[in-house]
N, CA, C, O and the ligand as a Tripos MOL2 file, in Angstrom:
@<TRIPOS>MOLECULE
protein
  317   315    80     0     0
PROTEIN
NO_CHARGES

@<TRIPOS>ATOM
      1 N          77.2930   69.6790  113.7670 N.3       1 MET1
      2 CA         76.8320   70.8830  114.4550 C.3       1 MET1
      3 C          75.5940   70.5650  115.2850 C.2       1 MET1
      4 O          74.4900   70.4670  114.7490 O.2       1 MET1
      5 N          75.7730   70.4110  116.5470 N.am      2 SER2
      6 CA         74.6460   70.1390  117.4150 C.3       2 SER2
      7 C          74.1640   71.4300  118.0580 C.2       2 SER2
      8 O          74.9590   72.3190  118.3660 O.2       2 SER2
      9 N          72.8810   71.5210  118.2540 N.am      3 GLU3
     10 CA         72.3320   72.7290  118.8650 C.3       3 GLU3
     11 C          72.7130   72.8320  120.3400 C.2       3 GLU3
     12 O          72.6200   73.9000  120.9460 O.2       3 GLU3
     13 N          73.1480   71.6860  120.9160 N.am      4 ASP4
     14 CA         73.5310   71.7240  122.3140 C.3       4 ASP4
     15 C          74.7810   72.5740  122.5400 C.2       4 ASP4
     16 O          75.0450   73.0280  123.6530 O.2       4 ASP4
     17 N          75.5300   72.7760  121.4880 N.am      5 ARG5
     18 CA         76.7520   73.5640  121.6450 C.3       5 ARG5
     19 C          76.4340   75.0410  121.7770 C.2       5 ARG5
     20 O          77.2830   75.8360  122.1800 O.2       5 ARG5
     21 N          75.2250   75.3990  121.4400 N.am      6 PHE6
     22 CA         74.8320   76.7970  121.5540 C.3       6 PHE6
     23 C          74.0580   77.0150  122.8520 C.2       6 PHE6
     24 O          73.2960   76.1510  123.2870 O.2       6 PHE6
     25 N          74.2570   78.1340  123.4360 N.am      7 LYS7
     26 CA         73.4450   78.4850  124.5970 C.3       7 LYS7
     27 C          72.5440   79.6400  124.2230 C.2       7 LYS7
     28 O          72.8140   80.3830  123.2790 O.2       7 LYS7
     29 N          71.4680   79.7800  124.9800 N.am      8 SER8
     30 CA         70.5210   80.8220  124.6400 C.3       8 SER8
     31 C          70.8200   82.0800  125.4300 C.2       8 SER8
     32 O          71.2040   82.0280  126.5980 O.2       8 SER8
     33 N          70.6390   83.1900  124.7800 N.am      9 CYS9
     34 CA         70.8260   84.4790  125.4300 C.3       9 CYS9
     35 C          69.7430   84.6550  126.4970 C.2       9 CYS9
     36 O          68.5610   84.4140  126.2520 O.2       9 CYS9
     37 N          70.1700   85.0770  127.6690 N.am     10 ARG10
     38 CA         69.1710   85.2250  128.7450 C.3      10 ARG10
     39 C          68.3950   86.5210  128.6290 C.2      10 ARG10
     40 O          67.4470   86.7540  129.3790 O.2      10 ARG10
     41 N          68.7940   87.3610  127.6940 N.am     11 TYR11
     42 CA         68.0990   88.6320  127.5310 C.3      11 TYR11
     43 C          67.0640   88.5580  126.4200 C.2      11 TYR11
     44 O          65.9220   88.9820  126.5960 O.2      11 TYR11
     45 N          67.4790   88.0060  125.2480 N.am     12 CYS12
     46 CA         66.5490   87.9750  124.1160 C.3      12 CYS12
     47 C          66.1520   86.5480  123.7580 C.2      12 CYS12
     48 O          65.1930   86.3530  123.0120 O.2      12 CYS12
     49 N          66.8790   85.5260  124.2800 N.am     13 GLY13
     50 CA         66.4840   84.1430  124.0600 C.3      13 GLY13
     51 C          67.0250   83.5360  122.7770 C.2      13 GLY13
     52 O          66.7890   82.3540  122.5260 O.2      13 GLY13
     53 N          67.7210   84.2740  121.9750 N.am     14 ASN14
     54 CA         68.2780   83.7340  120.7480 C.3      14 ASN14
     55 C          69.4600   82.8270  121.0660 C.2      14 ASN14
     56 O          70.1430   82.9940  122.0760 O.2      14 ASN14
     57 N          69.6860   81.8520  120.1650 N.am     15 ARG15
     58 CA         70.8290   80.9580  120.3560 C.3      15 ARG15
     59 C          72.0980   81.6740  119.9360 C.2      15 ARG15
     60 O          72.1810   82.2660  118.8600 O.2      15 ARG15
     61 N          73.0840   81.6020  120.8190 N.am     16 ILE16
     62 CA         74.3630   82.2580  120.5210 C.3      16 ILE16
     63 C          75.4830   81.2760  120.7690 C.2      16 ILE16
     64 O          75.3080   80.2940  121.4910 O.2      16 ILE16
     65 N          76.6110   81.5310  120.1870 N.am     17 HIS17
     66 CA         77.7760   80.6780  120.3750 C.3      17 HIS17
     67 C          78.2670   80.8150  121.8100 C.2      17 HIS17
     68 O          78.3460   81.9270  122.3330 O.2      17 HIS17
     69 N          78.6030   79.6820  122.4590 N.am     18 PRO18
     70 CA         78.9970   79.7370  123.8760 C.3      18 PRO18
     71 C          80.3020   80.5100  124.1070 C.2      18 PRO18
     72 O          80.5610   80.9820  125.2150 O.2      18 PRO18
     73 N          81.1080   80.6340  123.0730 N.am     19 ARG19
     74 CA         82.3920   81.3130  123.2910 C.3      19 ARG19
     75 C          82.2850   82.8080  123.0600 C.2      19 ARG19
     76 O          83.2030   83.5620  123.3830 O.2      19 ARG19
     77 N          81.1730   83.2300  122.5050 N.am     20 THR20
     78 CA         81.0500   84.6650  122.2670 C.3      20 THR20
     79 C          80.6770   85.3540  123.5840 C.2      20 THR20
     80 O          80.0020   84.7770  124.4360 O.2      20 THR20
     81 N          81.1240   86.5760  123.7240 N.am     21 ARG21
     82 CA         80.8660   87.2980  124.9630 C.3      21 ARG21
     83 C          79.7840   88.3410  124.8040 C.2      21 ARG21
     84 O          79.3470   88.9580  125.7760 O.2      21 ARG21
     85 N          79.3580   88.5300  123.5760 N.am     22 GLN22
     86 CA         78.3110   89.5110  123.3420 C.3      22 GLN22
     87 C          77.2670   88.9200  122.4220 C.2      22 GLN22
     88 O          77.5950   88.3290  121.3930 O.2      22 GLN22
     89 N          76.0170   89.0800  122.7900 N.am     23 CYS23
     90 CA         74.9350   88.5570  121.9690 C.3      23 CYS23
     91 C          74.8550   89.3570  120.6670 C.2      23 CYS23
     92 O          74.7410   90.5820  120.7030 O.2      23 CYS23
     93 N          74.9140   88.6730  119.5130 N.am     24 PRO24
     94 CA         74.8580   89.3930  118.2410 C.3      24 PRO24
     95 C          73.4780   89.9300  117.9230 C.2      24 PRO24
     96 O          73.3200   90.7330  117.0030 O.2      24 PRO24
     97 N          72.4680   89.4920  118.6810 N.am     25 TYR25
     98 CA         71.1000   89.9090  118.3790 C.3      25 TYR25
     99 C          70.6950   91.1420  119.1770 C.2      25 TYR25
    100 O          70.1570   92.1050  118.6310 O.2      25 TYR25
    101 N          70.9630   91.0940  120.4820 N.am     26 CYS26
    102 CA         70.5330   92.2240  121.3160 C.3      26 CYS26
    103 C          71.7220   93.0340  121.8390 C.2      26 CYS26
    104 O          71.5400   94.1150  122.4000 O.2      26 CYS26
    105 N          72.9590   92.5010  121.6500 N.am     27 GLY27
    106 CA         74.1310   93.2780  122.0370 C.3      27 GLY27
    107 C          74.4860   93.2000  123.5070 C.2      27 GLY27
    108 O          75.3830   93.9050  123.9690 O.2      27 GLY27
    109 N          73.7810   92.3410  124.2560 N.am     28 GLU28
    110 CA         74.0570   92.2440  125.6850 C.3      28 GLU28
    111 C          75.3420   91.4510  125.9140 C.2      28 GLU28
    112 O          75.6630   90.5380  125.1530 O.2      28 GLU28
    113 N          76.0660   91.8070  126.9630 N.am     29 GLN29
    114 CA         77.2710   91.0770  127.3190 C.3      29 GLN29
    115 C          76.8780   89.7560  127.9680 C.2      29 GLN29
    116 O          76.0070   89.7160  128.8370 O.2      29 GLN29
    117 N          77.5330   88.6660  127.5350 N.am     30 ILE30
    118 CA         77.2250   87.3490  128.0630 C.3      30 ILE30
    119 C          78.3640   86.9030  128.9720 C.2      30 ILE30
    120 O          79.5200   86.8310  128.5540 O.2      30 ILE30
    121 N          78.0210   86.6070  130.2130 N.am     31 GLY31
    122 CA         79.0030   86.0690  131.1450 C.3      31 GLY31
    123 C          80.0660   87.0840  131.5410 C.2      31 GLY31
    124 O          81.1060   86.7140  132.0850 O.2      31 GLY31
    125 N          79.8180   88.3320  131.2780 N.am     32 VAL32
    126 CA         80.7690   89.3800  131.6470 C.3      32 VAL32
    127 C          80.0120   90.4560  132.3940 C.2      32 VAL32
    128 O          78.9750   90.9430  131.9410 O.2      32 VAL32
    129 N          80.5430   90.8120  133.5330 N.am     33 GLY33
    130 CA         79.9070   91.8680  134.3180 C.3      33 GLY33
    131 C          80.0200   93.1970  133.6160 C.2      33 GLY33
    132 O          80.8530   93.3780  132.7280 O.2      33 GLY33
    133 N          79.1820   94.1200  134.0180 N.am     34 TRP34
    134 CA         79.1980   95.4260  133.3410 C.3      34 TRP34
    135 C          80.5110   96.1570  133.5900 C.2      34 TRP34
    136 O          80.9690   96.9330  132.7520 O.2      34 TRP34
    137 N          81.1150   95.8980  134.7580 N.am     35 PHE35
    138 CA         82.3600   96.5970  135.0640 C.3      35 PHE35
    139 C          83.4890   96.1330  134.1730 C.2      35 PHE35
    140 O          84.2090   96.9550  133.6050 O.2      35 PHE35
    141 N          83.6590   94.8000  134.0380 N.am     36 SER36
    142 CA         84.7130   94.3010  133.1660 C.3      36 SER36
    143 C          84.4150   94.6380  131.7140 C.2      36 SER36
    144 O          85.3290   94.8440  130.9160 O.2      36 SER36
    145 N          83.1280   94.6920  131.3750 N.am     37 ALA37
    146 CA         82.7650   95.0730  130.0150 C.3      37 ALA37
    147 C          83.1700   96.5150  129.7520 C.2      37 ALA37
    148 O          83.6860   96.8410  128.6830 O.2      37 ALA37
    149 N          82.9310   97.3790  130.7430 N.am     38 ALA38
    150 CA         83.3230   98.7900  130.5780 C.3      38 ALA38
    151 C          84.8340   98.9070  130.5000 C.2      38 ALA38
    152 O          85.3560   99.7130  129.7290 O.2      38 ALA38
    153 N          85.5430   98.1110  131.2910 N.am     39 CYS39
    154 CA         87.0060   98.1420  131.2590 C.3      39 CYS39
    155 C          87.5170   97.6990  129.8900 C.2      39 CYS39
    156 O          88.4250   98.3100  129.3270 O.2      39 CYS39
    157 N          86.9220   96.6290  129.3620 N.am     40 MET40
    158 CA         87.3490   96.1460  128.0560 C.3      40 MET40
    159 C          87.0770   97.1860  126.9920 C.2      40 MET40
    160 O          87.8860   97.3940  126.0880 O.2      40 MET40
    161 N          85.9280   97.8400  127.1050 N.am     41 LEU41
    162 CA         85.5730   98.8750  126.1390 C.3      41 LEU41
    163 C          86.5840  100.0160  126.2080 C.2      41 LEU41
    164 O          87.0160  100.5490  125.1850 O.2      41 LEU41
    165 N          86.9470  100.3750  127.4320 N.am     42 LEU42
    166 CA         87.9040  101.4650  127.6190 C.3      42 LEU42
    167 C          89.2470  101.0880  127.0120 C.2      42 LEU42
    168 O          89.8560  101.8820  126.2950 O.2      42 LEU42
    169 N          89.7130   99.8610  127.3060 N.am     43 VAL43
    170 CA         90.9960   99.4120  126.7640 C.3      43 VAL43
    171 C          90.9320   99.3670  125.2440 C.2      43 VAL43
    172 O          91.8780   99.7610  124.5620 O.2      43 VAL43
    173 N          89.8090   98.8840  124.7180 N.am     44 ALA44
    174 CA         89.6570   98.7960  123.2630 C.3      44 ALA44
    175 C          89.7130  100.1920  122.6430 C.2      44 ALA44
    176 O          90.3280  100.3870  121.5950 O.2      44 ALA44
    177 N          89.0710  101.1530  123.2920 N.am     45 LEU45
    178 CA         89.0800  102.5120  122.7700 C.3      45 LEU45
    179 C          90.4870  103.1030  122.7870 C.2      45 LEU45
    180 O          90.9000  103.7810  121.8460 O.2      45 LEU45
    181 N          91.2230  102.8340  123.8830 N.am     46 VAL46
    182 CA         92.5800  103.3610  123.9900 C.3      46 VAL46
    183 C          93.4690  102.7340  122.9180 C.2      46 VAL46
    184 O          94.2530  103.4260  122.2670 O.2      46 VAL46
    185 N          93.3400  101.4210  122.7400 N.am     47 VAL47
    186 CA         94.1460  100.7190  121.7270 C.3      47 VAL47
    187 C          93.7940  101.2440  120.3440 C.2      47 VAL47
    188 O          94.6700  101.4920  119.5160 O.2      47 VAL47
    189 N          92.5060  101.4080  120.1110 N.am     48 LEU48
    190 CA         92.0550  101.9100  118.8060 C.3      48 LEU48
    191 C          92.6030  103.3210  118.5660 C.2      48 LEU48
    192 O          93.0580  103.6390  117.4670 O.2      48 LEU48
    193 N          92.5540  104.1540  119.5950 N.am     49 GLY49
    194 CA         93.0700  105.5080  119.4620 C.3      49 GLY49
    195 C          94.5670  105.5090  119.1830 C.2      49 GLY49
    196 O          95.0460  106.2840  118.3550 O.2      49 GLY49
    197 N          95.3160  104.6340  119.8800 N.am     50 LEU50
    198 CA         96.7550  104.5470  119.6520 C.3      50 LEU50
    199 C          97.0320  104.0690  118.2380 C.2      50 LEU50
    200 O          97.9400  104.5690  117.5740 O.2      50 LEU50
    201 N          96.2480  103.0980  117.7750 N.am     51 LEU51
    202 CA         96.4300  102.5730  116.4240 C.3      51 LEU51
    203 C          96.2070  103.6750  115.3970 C.2      51 LEU51
    204 O          97.0140  103.8570  114.4850 O.2      51 LEU51
    205 N          95.1200  104.4020  115.5480 N.am     52 ILE52
    206 CA         94.8070  105.4720  114.5970 C.3      52 ILE52
    207 C          95.8800  106.5550  114.6730 C.2      52 ILE52
    208 O          96.2750  107.1160  113.6520 O.2      52 ILE52
    209 N          96.3440  106.8420  115.8730 N.am     53 TYR53
    210 CA         97.4020  107.8360  116.0550 C.3      53 TYR53
    211 C          98.6680  107.3780  115.3300 C.2      53 TYR53
    212 O          99.3050  108.1610  114.6250 O.2      53 TYR53
    213 N          99.0300  106.0910  115.5100 N.am     54 ALA54
    214 CA        100.2290  105.5710  114.8590 C.3      54 ALA54
    215 C         100.0760  105.5850  113.3500 C.2      54 ALA54
    216 O         101.0280  105.8750  112.6260 O.2      54 ALA54
    217 N          98.8700  105.2700  112.8720 N.am     55 ILE55
    218 CA         98.6340  105.2680  111.4200 C.3      55 ILE55
    219 C          98.7380  106.6830  110.8740 C.2      55 ILE55
    220 O          99.2720  106.9050  109.7870 O.2      55 ILE55
    221 N          98.2210  107.6370  111.6410 N.am     56 CYS56
    222 CA         98.2710  109.0250  111.1830 C.3      56 CYS56
    223 C          99.6970  109.5660  111.1910 C.2      56 CYS56
    224 O         100.0560  110.3920  110.3520 O.2      56 CYS56
    225 N         100.5010  109.1050  112.1310 N.am     57 ARG57
    226 CA        101.8470  109.6260  112.2670 C.3      57 ARG57
    227 C         102.7240  109.2260  111.0720 C.2      57 ARG57
    228 O         103.5100  110.0340  110.5770 O.2      57 ARG57
    229 N         102.5870  108.0200  110.6300 N.am     58 ARG58
    230 CA        103.3910  107.5800  109.4960 C.3      58 ARG58
    231 C         102.4950  107.2800  108.3050 C.2      58 ARG58
    232 O         101.2870  107.0960  108.4540 O.2      58 ARG58
    233 N         103.0910  107.2340  107.1340 N.am     59 THR59
    234 CA        102.3260  106.9930  105.9150 C.3      59 THR59
    235 C         102.8070  105.6940  105.2970 C.2      59 THR59
    236 O         103.7120  105.7000  104.4630 O.2      59 THR59
    237 N         102.2090  104.5780  105.6980 N.am     60 PRO60
    238 CA        102.6780  103.2660  105.2390 C.3      60 PRO60
    239 C         102.3270  102.9670  103.7980 C.2      60 PRO60
    240 O         103.0400  102.2210  103.1260 O.2      60 PRO60
    241 N         101.2340  103.5400  103.3160 N.am     61 ILE61
    242 CA        100.7950  103.2230  101.9600 C.3      61 ILE61
    243 C         101.2870  104.3150  101.0150 C.2      61 ILE61
    244 O         100.9120  105.4790  101.1560 O.2      61 ILE61
    245 N         102.1280  103.9380  100.0520 N.am     62 PRO62
    246 CA        102.6080  104.9380   99.0940 C.3      62 PRO62
    247 C         101.5190  105.3760   98.1400 C.2      62 PRO62
    248 O         101.0420  104.6010   97.3110 O.2      62 PRO62
    249 N         101.1390  106.6230   98.2700 N.am     63 LYS63
    250 CA        100.0950  107.1970   97.4210 C.3      63 LYS63
    251 C         100.5430  108.5840   96.9900 C.2      63 LYS63
    252 O         101.4810  109.1390   97.5630 O.2      63 LYS63
    253 N          99.8910  109.1420   96.0000 N.am     64 PRO64
    254 CA        100.1940  110.5320   95.6540 C.3      64 PRO64
    255 C         100.0250  111.4460   96.8580 C.2      64 PRO64
    256 O          99.1510  111.2240   97.6960 O.2      64 PRO64
    257 N         100.8660  112.4760   96.9420 N.am     65 LYS65
    258 CA        100.8860  113.3150   98.1270 C.3      65 LYS65
    259 C          99.5550  114.0100   98.3690 C.2      65 LYS65
    260 O          99.1850  114.2530   99.5170 O.2      65 LYS65
    261 N          98.8440  114.3270   97.3210 N.am     66 GLN66
    262 CA         97.5450  114.9920   97.4970 C.3      66 GLN66
    263 C          96.5840  114.0720   98.2270 C.2      66 GLN66
    264 O          95.8580  114.5100   99.1200 O.2      66 GLN66
    265 N          96.5760  112.8030   97.8540 N.am     67 ARG67
    266 CA         95.6720  111.8390   98.5090 C.3      67 ARG67
    267 C          95.9920  111.7370   99.9950 C.2      67 ARG67
    268 O          95.0840  111.7560  100.8260 O.2      67 ARG67
    269 N          97.2680  111.6280  100.3360 N.am     68 ILE68
    270 CA         97.6450  111.4950  101.7420 C.3      68 ILE68
    271 C          97.1820  112.7200  102.5200 C.2      68 ILE68
    272 O          96.6370  112.5910  103.6160 O.2      68 ILE68
    273 N          97.3910  113.8840  101.9690 N.am     69 GLY69
    274 CA         96.9680  115.1030  102.6560 C.3      69 GLY69
    275 C          95.4760  115.1180  102.8750 C.2      69 GLY69
    276 O          95.0100  115.5160  103.9430 O.2      69 GLY69
    277 N          94.7200  114.6920  101.8850 N.am     70 GLU70
    278 CA         93.2670  114.6890  102.0230 C.3      70 GLU70
    279 C          92.7990  113.7180  103.0860 C.2      70 GLU70
    280 O          91.9800  114.0710  103.9350 O.2      70 GLU70
    281 N          93.3190  112.4770  103.0480 N.am     71 SER71
    282 CA         92.8690  111.4680  104.0130 C.3      71 SER71
    283 C          93.2870  111.8790  105.4200 C.2      71 SER71
    284 O          92.5200  111.6740  106.3610 O.2      71 SER71
    285 N          94.4510  112.4400  105.5930 N.am     72 ALA72
    286 CA         94.8840  112.8690  106.9140 C.3      72 ALA72
    287 C          93.9800  113.9720  107.4300 C.2      72 ALA72
    288 O          93.6710  114.0160  108.6200 O.2      72 ALA72
    289 N          93.5560  114.8580  106.5510 N.am     73 LEU73
    290 CA         92.6380  115.9200  106.9500 C.3      73 LEU73
    291 C          91.3220  115.3520  107.4040 C.2      73 LEU73
    292 O          90.7710  115.7850  108.4160 O.2      73 LEU73
    293 N          90.8040  114.3740  106.6580 N.am     74 VAL74
    294 CA         89.5090  113.7790  107.0020 C.3      74 VAL74
    295 C          89.6040  113.0760  108.3640 C.2      74 VAL74
    296 O          88.7160  113.2270  109.2020 O.2      74 VAL74
    297 N          90.6820  112.3080  108.5820 N.am     75 ILE75
    298 CA         90.8280  111.5650  109.8410 C.3      75 ILE75
    299 C          90.9470  112.5420  111.0030 C.2      75 ILE75
    300 O          90.3070  112.3510  112.0370 O.2      75 ILE75
    301 N          91.7520  113.5810  110.8490 N.am     76 SER76
    302 CA         91.9340  114.4910  111.9720 C.3      76 SER76
    303 C          90.6510  115.2850  112.2130 C.2      76 SER76
    304 O          90.3870  115.6950  113.3430 O.2      76 SER76
    305 N          89.8490  115.5070  111.1690 N.am     77 ALA77
    306 CA         88.6070  116.2340  111.3620 C.3      77 ALA77
    307 C          87.6170  115.4000  112.1740 C.2      77 ALA77
    308 O          86.8450  115.9430  112.9640 O.2      77 ALA77
    309 N          87.6430  114.0620  111.9750 N.am     78 LYS78
    310 CA         86.7450  113.2050  112.7270 C.3      78 LYS78
    311 C          87.0940  113.1930  114.2080 C.2      78 LYS78
    312 O          86.2100  113.0410  115.0520 O.2      78 LYS78
    313 N          88.3620  113.3520  114.5280 N.am     79 TRP79
    314 CA         88.7590  113.3110  115.9250 C.3      79 TRP79
    315 C          88.7960  114.7150  116.4660 C.2      79 TRP79
    316 O          89.1090  114.9160  117.6390 O.2      79 TRP79
    317 ZN         70.4950   88.5260  123.2110 Zn       80 ZN80
@<TRIPOS>BOND
     1     1     2 1
     2     2     3 1
     3     3     4 2
     4     3     5 am
     5     5     6 1
     6     6     7 1
     7     7     8 2
     8     7     9 am
     9     9    10 1
    10    10    11 1
    11    11    12 2
    12    11    13 am
    13    13    14 1
    14    14    15 1
    15    15    16 2
    16    15    17 am
    17    17    18 1
    18    18    19 1
    19    19    20 2
    20    19    21 am
    21    21    22 1
    22    22    23 1
    23    23    24 2
    24    23    25 am
    25    25    26 1
    26    26    27 1
    27    27    28 2
    28    27    29 am
    29    29    30 1
    30    30    31 1
    31    31    32 2
    32    31    33 am
    33    33    34 1
    34    34    35 1
    35    35    36 2
    36    35    37 am
    37    37    38 1
    38    38    39 1
    39    39    40 2
    40    39    41 am
    41    41    42 1
    42    42    43 1
    43    43    44 2
    44    43    45 am
    45    45    46 1
    46    46    47 1
    47    47    48 2
    48    47    49 am
    49    49    50 1
    50    50    51 1
    51    51    52 2
    52    51    53 am
    53    53    54 1
    54    54    55 1
    55    55    56 2
    56    55    57 am
    57    57    58 1
    58    58    59 1
    59    59    60 2
    60    59    61 am
    61    61    62 1
    62    62    63 1
    63    63    64 2
    64    63    65 am
    65    65    66 1
    66    66    67 1
    67    67    68 2
    68    67    69 am
    69    69    70 1
    70    70    71 1
    71    71    72 2
    72    71    73 am
    73    73    74 1
    74    74    75 1
    75    75    76 2
    76    75    77 am
    77    77    78 1
    78    78    79 1
    79    79    80 2
    80    79    81 am
    81    81    82 1
    82    82    83 1
    83    83    84 2
    84    83    85 am
    85    85    86 1
    86    86    87 1
    87    87    88 2
    88    87    89 am
    89    89    90 1
    90    90    91 1
    91    91    92 2
    92    91    93 am
    93    93    94 1
    94    94    95 1
    95    95    96 2
    96    95    97 am
    97    97    98 1
    98    98    99 1
    99    99   100 2
   100    99   101 am
   101   101   102 1
   102   102   103 1
   103   103   104 2
   104   103   105 am
   105   105   106 1
   106   106   107 1
   107   107   108 2
   108   107   109 am
   109   109   110 1
   110   110   111 1
   111   111   112 2
   112   111   113 am
   113   113   114 1
   114   114   115 1
   115   115   116 2
   116   115   117 am
   117   117   118 1
   118   118   119 1
   119   119   120 2
   120   119   121 am
   121   121   122 1
   122   122   123 1
   123   123   124 2
   124   123   125 am
   125   125   126 1
   126   126   127 1
   127   127   128 2
   128   127   129 am
   129   129   130 1
   130   130   131 1
   131   131   132 2
   132   131   133 am
   133   133   134 1
   134   134   135 1
   135   135   136 2
   136   135   137 am
   137   137   138 1
   138   138   139 1
   139   139   140 2
   140   139   141 am
   141   141   142 1
   142   142   143 1
   143   143   144 2
   144   143   145 am
   145   145   146 1
   146   146   147 1
   147   147   148 2
   148   147   149 am
   149   149   150 1
   150   150   151 1
   151   151   152 2
   152   151   153 am
   153   153   154 1
   154   154   155 1
   155   155   156 2
   156   155   157 am
   157   157   158 1
   158   158   159 1
   159   159   160 2
   160   159   161 am
   161   161   162 1
   162   162   163 1
   163   163   164 2
   164   163   165 am
   165   165   166 1
   166   166   167 1
   167   167   168 2
   168   167   169 am
   169   169   170 1
   170   170   171 1
   171   171   172 2
   172   171   173 am
   173   173   174 1
   174   174   175 1
   175   175   176 2
   176   175   177 am
   177   177   178 1
   178   178   179 1
   179   179   180 2
   180   179   181 am
   181   181   182 1
   182   182   183 1
   183   183   184 2
   184   183   185 am
   185   185   186 1
   186   186   187 1
   187   187   188 2
   188   187   189 am
   189   189   190 1
   190   190   191 1
   191   191   192 2
   192   191   193 am
   193   193   194 1
   194   194   195 1
   195   195   196 2
   196   195   197 am
   197   197   198 1
   198   198   199 1
   199   199   200 2
   200   199   201 am
   201   201   202 1
   202   202   203 1
   203   203   204 2
   204   203   205 am
   205   205   206 1
   206   206   207 1
   207   207   208 2
   208   207   209 am
   209   209   210 1
   210   210   211 1
   211   211   212 2
   212   211   213 am
   213   213   214 1
   214   214   215 1
   215   215   216 2
   216   215   217 am
   217   217   218 1
   218   218   219 1
   219   219   220 2
   220   219   221 am
   221   221   222 1
   222   222   223 1
   223   223   224 2
   224   223   225 am
   225   225   226 1
   226   226   227 1
   227   227   228 2
   228   227   229 am
   229   229   230 1
   230   230   231 1
   231   231   232 2
   232   231   233 am
   233   233   234 1
   234   234   235 1
   235   235   236 2
   236   235   237 am
   237   237   238 1
   238   238   239 1
   239   239   240 2
   240   239   241 am
   241   241   242 1
   242   242   243 1
   243   243   244 2
   244   243   245 am
   245   245   246 1
   246   246   247 1
   247   247   248 2
   248   247   249 am
   249   249   250 1
   250   250   251 1
   251   251   252 2
   252   251   253 am
   253   253   254 1
   254   254   255 1
   255   255   256 2
   256   255   257 am
   257   257   258 1
   258   258   259 1
   259   259   260 2
   260   259   261 am
   261   261   262 1
   262   262   263 1
   263   263   264 2
   264   263   265 am
   265   265   266 1
   266   266   267 1
   267   267   268 2
   268   267   269 am
   269   269   270 1
   270   270   271 1
   271   271   272 2
   272   271   273 am
   273   273   274 1
   274   274   275 1
   275   275   276 2
   276   275   277 am
   277   277   278 1
   278   278   279 1
   279   279   280 2
   280   279   281 am
   281   281   282 1
   282   282   283 1
   283   283   284 2
   284   283   285 am
   285   285   286 1
   286   286   287 1
   287   287   288 2
   288   287   289 am
   289   289   290 1
   290   290   291 1
   291   291   292 2
   292   291   293 am
   293   293   294 1
   294   294   295 1
   295   295   296 2
   296   295   297 am
   297   297   298 1
   298   298   299 1
   299   299   300 2
   300   299   301 am
   301   301   302 1
   302   302   303 1
   303   303   304 2
   304   303   305 am
   305   305   306 1
   306   306   307 1
   307   307   308 2
   308   307   309 am
   309   309   310 1
   310   310   311 1
   311   311   312 2
   312   311   313 am
   313   313   314 1
   314   314   315 1
   315   315   316 2
@<TRIPOS>SUBSTRUCTURE
     1 MET1         2 RESIDUE 1 A MET
     2 SER2         6 RESIDUE 1 A SER
     3 GLU3        10 RESIDUE 1 A GLU
     4 ASP4        14 RESIDUE 1 A ASP
     5 ARG5        18 RESIDUE 1 A ARG
     6 PHE6        22 RESIDUE 1 A PHE
     7 LYS7        26 RESIDUE 1 A LYS
     8 SER8        30 RESIDUE 1 A SER
     9 CYS9        34 RESIDUE 1 A CYS
    10 ARG10       38 RESIDUE 1 A ARG
    11 TYR11       42 RESIDUE 1 A TYR
    12 CYS12       46 RESIDUE 1 A CYS
    13 GLY13       50 RESIDUE 1 A GLY
    14 ASN14       54 RESIDUE 1 A ASN
    15 ARG15       58 RESIDUE 1 A ARG
    16 ILE16       62 RESIDUE 1 A ILE
    17 HIS17       66 RESIDUE 1 A HIS
    18 PRO18       70 RESIDUE 1 A PRO
    19 ARG19       74 RESIDUE 1 A ARG
    20 THR20       78 RESIDUE 1 A THR
    21 ARG21       82 RESIDUE 1 A ARG
    22 GLN22       86 RESIDUE 1 A GLN
    23 CYS23       90 RESIDUE 1 A CYS
    24 PRO24       94 RESIDUE 1 A PRO
    25 TYR25       98 RESIDUE 1 A TYR
    26 CYS26      102 RESIDUE 1 A CYS
    27 GLY27      106 RESIDUE 1 A GLY
    28 GLU28      110 RESIDUE 1 A GLU
    29 GLN29      114 RESIDUE 1 A GLN
    30 ILE30      118 RESIDUE 1 A ILE
    31 GLY31      122 RESIDUE 1 A GLY
    32 VAL32      126 RESIDUE 1 A VAL
    33 GLY33      130 RESIDUE 1 A GLY
    34 TRP34      134 RESIDUE 1 A TRP
    35 PHE35      138 RESIDUE 1 A PHE
    36 SER36      142 RESIDUE 1 A SER
    37 ALA37      146 RESIDUE 1 A ALA
    38 ALA38      150 RESIDUE 1 A ALA
    39 CYS39      154 RESIDUE 1 A CYS
    40 MET40      158 RESIDUE 1 A MET
    41 LEU41      162 RESIDUE 1 A LEU
    42 LEU42      166 RESIDUE 1 A LEU
    43 VAL43      170 RESIDUE 1 A VAL
    44 ALA44      174 RESIDUE 1 A ALA
    45 LEU45      178 RESIDUE 1 A LEU
    46 VAL46      182 RESIDUE 1 A VAL
    47 VAL47      186 RESIDUE 1 A VAL
    48 LEU48      190 RESIDUE 1 A LEU
    49 GLY49      194 RESIDUE 1 A GLY
    50 LEU50      198 RESIDUE 1 A LEU
    51 LEU51      202 RESIDUE 1 A LEU
    52 ILE52      206 RESIDUE 1 A ILE
    53 TYR53      210 RESIDUE 1 A TYR
    54 ALA54      214 RESIDUE 1 A ALA
    55 ILE55      218 RESIDUE 1 A ILE
    56 CYS56      222 RESIDUE 1 A CYS
    57 ARG57      226 RESIDUE 1 A ARG
    58 ARG58      230 RESIDUE 1 A ARG
    59 THR59      234 RESIDUE 1 A THR
    60 PRO60      238 RESIDUE 1 A PRO
    61 ILE61      242 RESIDUE 1 A ILE
    62 PRO62      246 RESIDUE 1 A PRO
    63 LYS63      250 RESIDUE 1 A LYS
    64 PRO64      254 RESIDUE 1 A PRO
    65 LYS65      258 RESIDUE 1 A LYS
    66 GLN66      262 RESIDUE 1 A GLN
    67 ARG67      266 RESIDUE 1 A ARG
    68 ILE68      270 RESIDUE 1 A ILE
    69 GLY69      274 RESIDUE 1 A GLY
    70 GLU70      278 RESIDUE 1 A GLU
    71 SER71      282 RESIDUE 1 A SER
    72 ALA72      286 RESIDUE 1 A ALA
    73 LEU73      290 RESIDUE 1 A LEU
    74 VAL74      294 RESIDUE 1 A VAL
    75 ILE75      298 RESIDUE 1 A ILE
    76 SER76      302 RESIDUE 1 A SER
    77 ALA77      306 RESIDUE 1 A ALA
    78 LYS78      310 RESIDUE 1 A LYS
    79 TRP79      314 RESIDUE 1 A TRP
    80 ZN80       317 GROUP 0 **** ****
């Protein structure tokens, strides 16, 4: 593990992994413009929403019916 493999964040100066796109210390995007970052965030949100929607639609985990009703209520209340 050589330190040369790490590059320093230009915002906070901490050493970060060169393959990471976001600084774990200050949260700044590394090597990604704000526009593509916003696009990725938007896509991630849409995918996350679809995933949660798909999970809510079906009940993959066999549990007592009361539990399923409660968790579904909590999830739908958050959204
Ligand atoms: Zn940083």
